[in-house]
C-alpha positions, 0 to 999 in steps of 0.5 A: 714696320714697313715704310712708304716710299714716295718715289723711286728708289736708287739702287746701286749695280757696283760691288765695291766700296769706291766711289770714285772715277776708276770704279764708277756706281751705276744707278738704277731706278726702282719703282718703291713697290720693288723695295721689298721684292728687289733682294729677294729676286736677286737673292734667287738669281745668284741661287739659280745661276750658282745651280747652273755653274755647278751644273756645268762644274760637275758635269750635270745636265742643266738641258733636255738637249740631246747630246752627242757621245763622251768618252768617259773612260777611254782606253789605255794607249797600250795593253800588255798580257800574257797568254795566261792572263788575257786582257779586258779593255773597257771604253766608257761612253755617255751621251743622250741617248746612250751610244752604242760603244763598238771596237775597230780593227786598224782598218776601221772595219768592226771587230768580231766575236772569235769564241774563247779568242776575242769577244766584245762583251754587251758593256763595251769592253773588249775581252781577249781571252787566255790562251795556249801558245800554239794558239797565238794569233797575231791578228788579234794578240799583236792587233791595233784596236779602236774604241767607237762611241756613236748615237744619233747626234754624233760619233767620237772615236777613242785614239787607237792602242796596241793590244800586245799578247806574249 
């Protein structure tokens, strides 16, 4: 059974148990009609704060605002491969809108596809295909590449990495 309270209810905003000068309690006057509603509001507020915090910790976006690109999996600093194995290097990025991934040469010119030798795939990976020893090209097989992710909000560059074929 509920009861009627004639005046305001005094609630305290601290969460401690001590009531001394080193830990003062602050009084908050709450109208009688809020006596039953206040605990529910505080619980709802606590749940909302926890959900927002959990979103920030797990990387879940809590806003619909556009976001610049971020490298989820930047390429390694050095990629060593043999002529019989070739290599594939991923560059994964996210953002809103989703970013475009491109590969750049050391001079920041775009990496171009060379059929059967080097290719940039639609998923953002850079592939150096296996090659015979006589098809070795220093500009491809011993080059420095850099991944670039961009969208209308911004651009991010991965640190350059060395591709070394043997």
